[in-house]
N, C-alpha and C positions, 0 to 999 in steps of 0.2 A: 667251612667258616672262613670269613675274611677279616684280617686284623684291622682294628679301628685306630691305626696310627698313620702318621705321614709317610709318604712313599717317595722314593727317588726315581720311580718309573712313571713315565708320563702316559696316561691313558686318555687325556683330554686335549692334547695339543697345547698344553700350557707352556711348552718349551719356547714358543714364539715370544711370550712375554719374558720368560726367564733369560733368553738370549739378549733381549732388549736391555734389561736391567744390568746384566753383566757387561754389556758393551758400554753403557753409561759410566760404569765404574772404571773401566779401562780408559775410556776417552777423557775422564776427569784428570788423569795423569797426576794423581797426588793431591789435587785440589779437594777441599772438604765437600762431602756430599751426603745428603740424607734422603732416603727413599722410603715412602710408606706403602706397604702392601695391605690394602684394606678389603674388608668383606665380612659378612656375617659368620656366625658359628658354623663350622663344618663345610665351608665352601672350597677349602683347599689351600688356605694361606700357608700352612706349615709345609705342605707338599711343594708349593711354589718356592719357598725359601730353600728347600732341599735341591730343587732343580737349578736355582740360581747359583748356589754353591758348587754344584756338580759342573755347571757350565764354566764357571771361573777356573775351577781346577783343571778342566780339560784344556782350557786355553793355555794355562801355565805349562801343562805337560806337552802341548803341541809346540811351545816355544823352545823346548829342549834346554840346552846349555847356554842359550843366548843371554843377552844382557838382562832380559826381563824375568829370568827364571827365579822363582821364589820371591818375587817382588811383592807378594801379598801374604799377609798373615790373617788367619781366620779365627774368629771367636764366636762361639754359639752360646748365647746367654738366655736362659729360661727363667724369668723372674718368678714364675709360678712355683718352681721347685724350691726357691729360696724363701718363699713366703712363710712367715712364722718361725723361721730358723735363723735368719740373718738380716742385717740391715741391707736394703736393696742397693743403696749407693756404694757401700763398701764392697758388697759381693761383686758388683759389676767391675769396679776398679780392680779388685783382686784377680778376677778372671782375665782381664786384659793384661795386667802386669805379668801374670804367670805365662800367658801366651808369648809375650815378648821375651821373657827370660829363657824360655825353652826353644825359641826359634833357632834355626840352623845358623843364622847370622850372628847370634849372641856371642860376643867375646867375653873374656873374664871381666873386663872393665864394665861391660854392659850388664853382665849378671850381677856384679857388685852394686851397680847403681839401682838395678831392679830390686835387689834385696833390701836396700835402704828404703826404696819407695814402698815396698810391702810393709815394712815396719811403720812407716808413716800412716799407711792405710789402716793398720791395726790400731794405732792410737785413735784415729778418726772413728773407727768402728766402736772402740771401747767407750769413747765419749758419747756416741749416739746410743749405745746399747744400755749402759748403766745409768746415764743421766746424773741425777743428784747423788746417787750412791757412789759413783766413781769420782765425782768432783770433790767429795768430802774426804777422800782417802788417797792422796797422791802416791804415797809409797806402796799402796796395795792395789793399784789400779789393774784389773785383769786386762790382758792384751791378747789379741789373736785367738788362739784356741781356748785360752783361759776365759776370754769374754764369752765365747760360745758356751762354755761349761757353766759360767755364772748365770746364763739365761735361764737355766733350770730353776734357780732360786727365785728369779723374777716371776717365772711361770707359777711357781708355788704360791707366791704372794697373790697373784691374780686369781688362782683357783680357790684358795681357802681364806683369803683375807689376811691382812698383816697381823700375825700373832707374835707374842713375845718369843716363843720358841723359834719361829721362822726368822725373826730379826736377829736373834742371837746366832743362828746358823749362818746367816749372811755375813755377820760381822766376823765370825771365826774364819769363814772362807776367804774374806779379804785379807785378814791378818796372815793366814797360812800361805797366801800366794805373794806376799809383799816382796820377798827376796828374789822370787823368780822373775819379776817384771821390772825391777829397778833399772836394770841394764838396758832395757828397751826404750825407756823414756828419757829424752834429753831435755834439759832445762828450757832450751829455746822452743822445743816442740810443745812443751806443757804450757808455755805462756802465750802461744799463738792464739789469736781469735779464729773462729771458724772461717771467715772470709780469707784471712791470711793463710790458713791451712789449705783451703781449696786452691788458692792461687799457687801455692808451693807445689801441690800435687800436680796441677796442670802443667806447670813449668817443667817438672820432672818428666812427665809423659812426653811432652814435646821434644825434650832432649833425647829420650830413648828412641823415639821414632826417627829423629834426624840421624842419630848414630847408626841405626839399623838400615836406613835408607829403604824402608818398606812402607807400604800402605796397609793400614789396619782396617780389615773388613769385619764389622760386628753385626751379627744377625740376632735380633731381639724378637723372641717369639712368645706366644701365649700370654702376652701382657693383658689381653682383655679377659683372662680368666682370674686375674688377681683382684684382691680387695683394693679399694681406692688408695689407702696409704702406700701400698706396695707399688701401685701404678704411678703415683706421683713421685715416689722416691726413685723409681727407675728412670722416669722422665727427667728428673732433676740431675741424676747421675749422668745421663746422656748429654745434658747441657754442658757438662764439664768438658766433654770431648767434641761435641758438635762444632762444626766450623773451625776445627783445628786441622792444620795441614796434615796430609797423609792419613785421613780417616774417612771411612765410608760406613754409614749406618743403614741397614735394611731392617725396618720395623714392621712386623706382621701383627696387625691388630684390627679389631672392629672399631673404627673411629667413633661410632656412636657410643660404645662402652667407655672409651677413653674420655670422651667429652663429658659423659655422666660422672666419671670419677673426678673430673675437674670441678664440677658443680658441688659434689660431696665434700671436696677438699676446702671449699670456701662456704661453710655453713653460716646461715644468718646474714649473708650478704646478697645483694641483687646482682647475680651473674647472668647477664642475658646471653642469647645465642651468639651474638657477634663477638663478645668477649671470649666465650668458650671456644669458638671456632678460631679466633685469633691466637689463643694460647697454643692450640695444637698445630696450626699452620706455621707458627714460628719455628717449630721443631722439624717440620717436613718440607723439604725443598721440592721434591717430586712426588706427588700423590698418585698412586695407581690402584685400581680396583681389580680384584680377581673377576674375570668375565663370567657373567651368568651362563648357565647351561641351557641350550635349546634342545629340541627333541632329538636332533642328530647326535648331539654330545651325550645325552642320557642313554640313547641306544648304544652308542660306542662304549660308554662306561659299563653298562650292564653286560654287554657281550664280552668285554675284556675280562670282567670279573669271572664269568663262566669259563672263558678260555684259560685263565690263570689257574683255576681249580681243576682243570681237566687233565687227562693223561697224555695230552699232546706234548712232544719233546720240547725242552726249553728253547732250543734254537728256533724251532718253528713258532713258538709263542712270541718270540721277539720279532720275527718277520711279520707276524700278524699285527703286532702293536705298531710297528713302523708303517705298515700299509694303511691301517685304520687312521693313524694320525695324519698321514698324507691326504687321505680322503677328506678328513675333517678340515684340513687347510684349504681344500678346494670346494667346500660346501657352498660357498658363495656363488659358485657356478651352477648350483642345483644338483651337485653330486651327493647322493644320499647314502647313509649307512643303513643296511638292512640285513636280515638273516642270510639271504642268498649271497650277498657280497662277502660276509665273513666266512660262511661255509666254504665258499670257493677258494678261500685263502688257505684252508687246511686240507692237505692231501688225505684222501680216505677219511674224511671227517666222521668220527664216531657217532652212532645213532643217538646216544644220550646227549652229546653236545649239540647236535642238530636240534633236538627238542628244546634244550635250554635256550638256544639262540632264538628260536621261534617265540619262546616265552618272553624273552627280553624285548623282542620286537613289539609284542602286544602290551607289555607293561609300561613302556617308555612314555606314552602320552599321558597316562594317569599319573606318573611320577612328576610330570610337569604341571598339570592342572590342579593337582591336589595341594591345597594351601598348607597342609601339614607335612609335605615333603618338598614341594616347590623346586624340584631339580637339585636339591642339596646332596652332594656326593656322600657326606657322612650319613645322612638319613637314608639314602638309597642303600648304602652298605649295611646299615642296621636292619633295614627292611629285608634284605636278602639273607642276612644271618638268621633273622627270626624265621623266615621261610625254610631255611635249611634245617633249623632245629625242629620245626614242626613236621617236616618230611621224615626226619629221623625218628621222632617220637611215634609217628604213625606206623613206621616200619616195625619198630620194636613191639608195638601193641597189636600188630596184625591188622591195622586199619588200612583199607585199600581206598585211596583217594587220588584222583588225577592231579598231577602237579599244577596244571593250569587252574584247576578248581581251587586248590589251596591258595594259590597266588591271588586269585580273584577275591576270595573271601578275606584274605589278609589286607588287600587293597581297601576294601570297604571299612575294615576295622581301623585302618590308619587315617583315612581322609574324612570319613563321616563323623557326625557328632556321636557322643555316647548314647544319647536317646535313640538315634537312628540305628545304631548297632545293637542296642538292647532289643529294639523291635524286630530286627532281622533274626536275632537269637531266638526270640519268642516264636517267630514264624516257623523256624526250623524245629525247635524243641517240641512244640505242641502239635505239629502236623503229623498225621498218621504215617508211620514209617519214615519220618524225617523228610518227607517229600512235600514241599509247599506248592500247592496248586496256585495260590495267589501270586507267589513269586514267578511261577511259570507264565501266568496271564500278564503280569506287568512287563516281563521281558518281551512277550509277543506284541503287546500293545505299543510299547515304546519303539520297537523296531519297525512297526507298521506306521509309525508317525501319528498314532492316535493321541488325542488330548485326554488326559486322565483327570477326573474330578478330584479336587483336593481331599474330599472326605474318604476317597478310596485308597489314599496313600497310607501306609503304616505310620505310626506316631513318629514325628520328627523328620520324616522323609521329605515332606514338602519344603521344609526349611533348607534342605540340602539338594533342592530339585535338580539343578544343572549337573552337579557332580554325580548324583545317583542315576540320573538319566543316562549319562555317558557310561557309567558303570554297568547298567543293565544291558547296554548294547554290546559290551565286550564279550567275546567268546571265552570260554564255552558257556552253554546254557546251564543255569543252576536250578531253574524251576523243574520240579518233577524228579530231582535227583536226591538221594538220601545223603544229607549233609551233616548228620549227627556226628560222624567220626571226625570230620574236619573241625567242627565246632568244639568237640571234646578236647582235642590236643591244643586248642587255643583258649581254653576255659579261664585262663588267668585274666583275660581282657574284659569279661563281662559275665554276670551271673547266668548260668544255664538254667532256664526255667522249665522244669518238667511239667507235663500235662496236668498232674495232680496238684501242682503248686502254682498254677497259673495265676498271675496277678492281673487285676483289672487294669484297664488302660491308664486310669488316674494313678493307681498305685505304682505301676511300672514307671510312669513319668516322674513321680515323686522320688522313687528309688534312684533314678538317674540323676536327679537334681542333688540329692543328698550325697551320692558318691562323688560328685564333681564340685562340691562346695569348697571354696577357698577362703570364705569369710563366715562370720556368724550368720545363721539363718535369718532371712528377712521375715517381716511380719506376714508377707504373702505366703511364704513357704510354711511357716508355722500354722497358718490358718487351714492348710490342706489336710493336716492330721485329723481334724474333726470329721472330714468326709471319707476317711479310710477306715474300713472295718478292723476290729481288734486282731483277727487272725492274719490279715494282710500286714498290719503293723509288725506282727511277730515275724512274718516272712522277711519283711524289709530289714529288721534288726539282724536276722540270721545272715542275710547277704552282707550287711555292713560289717558284722563281726568276722565273717569269713575273710573279708578284705583286710580288716584290722589285724588279724592274726599273722599277716605277712610282714607287718611293721617290726623293725628291729631297733628303731631309735624313737623312743617316746618322749620327745621334747614337745613339739606342737605339730604333729603330722596332720595334713589336710583332712583325713578321714575322721578326725576327732570332731570336726564341725558337724558332720552328718550324724554321728553317734550322739553328740550332745543335744542336737535339735530333737531327735526322737525320744531320748531319755527325758528331756524336759517336758515332753507332751504326754508321756505314757509311763506311769509309775512301775508297771510290770516290766516294761522294757528297760527301765532304769535299773531295776534289780538285776536283770541279766547283765547289764553293762558293769555293775559293781562286781559281780562274780567273775566277769571276764578279766578285770584288772587284777584280780587275785592271782591270775596265772601269768601275768606279765613279769618277766625276770627283773630283779632289782637293778642289774647291770644295764638294762635298757632304759631305765628312767632317767630323765634329765630335769634339772631345776626349773626350766621354762614350762614344764607341764603343770607345776603346782599352782601358779596363779589361775590357770584355766579351770582347775578343779574347785577352787575356793568359791566360785560364784554360784554354785548350785547345791541343793541338798544331797543329791546322789553323789556329787563330787566330794563333798565333805565326808561322806561315808567311805569313799575310796581312800581319802587321806587318813582316816582313822585306821584303816587296814594297813596302809603304808607305815604309819607310826609304830605299829606292832612288830615290824620287821627288824631284824638285827644285822642284816647284811646290806643296808643302804649305803651308797657312796657318800662321802663327806658333804659335798655341796647339796645333794638331794636331801640328806637327813636334816641339814640345817634349815632348808626351805620348808620341809614338812613340819618340823618342830615349830618354826615361826608361824606357819599357817594355823596349826592346831592351837597354839597359844593365843593367837588373835581371835580364834573362834570362841574361846572361853570367856573373853572379856564381856 
């Protein structure tokens, strides 16, 4: 298994860009600098940040005891970790102040100044966190850690509504903490307006950086994972430091997500693309994108994953990594990465590793052309982890399947549509002995370059024609091979349809549509139920309930759309759905489920069952009671 976290080891020759960024920071010589590392989810932005930091630190180490030693102070800020627990502005300011306070250059005077600045930030945090509650109680204003503790009271208000009991508890908390915080609030601080406070904080920071004679390098990561308020809060906090002498910001984020957060931040106004782009561009002086991966890079990445998990000694692994990156740097000359090249880098290369490198060679092109992978390193790693799990499951269950066969089947599952994969599952499950002659014929015809009539393709395959044609050409041959074992260990992805439970083509297509519904069923989908026999509707409900049983959070999971569509069309299946909800644990129910159930007769019966439970959580119980009361009017 491969960990899905950022790495400080370069498998994709990203060090070229990392060195470029670190050189920019050095060349800036203390002048303000902001660099944006942009790219979609999973392309390697966090790993790029790690490599930049590592390169900067290696430069400092190489300088030894010279004048430039320790001239940089590093701060790593992850806004996502603070989300929901702290104010983004205050959290970033506190991280930076703490880094300055604990630096090697910090004298007693500097530490004292930083301590005063932390208190000022605590006041700022308290004002932001408690709002009107804090403003009405000067002598009892929670500060710092007290503010974070007081957040629990605010959360309680948000969850249960403001009750007299909750209000009394909050008032008592404020009174109890009054003496603890009086000493931290100075009259001049309490009377400052927010702009005055920001100006004072910025002035203090400038003074600290000048005293320390260092450049502050701040890495901001995972910003595109945050909700819009946290995104905007972090960006506004960065504005406090941006373009301040002796600062360099490296911001790793998907610029598309950031721009969308800007739109959400200004609801009800007409924010066009130019304004949104301008907002972001004012923060970023140097925009850089993580380079997309080509076939060579994907091959290198896959092969290095296999090398890393092999029994090859660590020193040899590092030599392979360096050689592979060197070859990638020369790929513009036509130098290719392939299995032979990597095998020759490993003395006495183990047979298992040779087989895995050959597998990587075959998988690479599909990883590029698949729109559901598209050369994304994180998705590639997840694909390989899934493959590893299935190989292990097969071994435990005594299922003998060729690794390349597993990989080819998993490729189809990942890049083809759900309808196409269900058709493949049906071909395998219903064929005698699990050996599909149709699949064998399709592979032979495609490799021979024959044109295949649309009506001869399984359901959904013609819509994925280019991808599936390329897939059929991939070795090894799957037609005429018993694939039931391989399908069995991956059965969480699609229903396995046994021969005795075979659905008609229309029913299988409808099942696929219901499984993938993300909105209320359209009139066209609802009309299809009339064409499906009652026994097939029962089979469809069984498959839907099997998928629904894996849900642990019953707020508004997508599977509910398919379940509701079938229950609305068939009263017998509605009864089965009512019984199913009786088995859903009360702790899994969320308030957002209740409005979804109010709109149908079967849903109202489910609510009656919920109303008889004694272990419902407060917000859910309140929502159920309100719905049942509304229904009696």
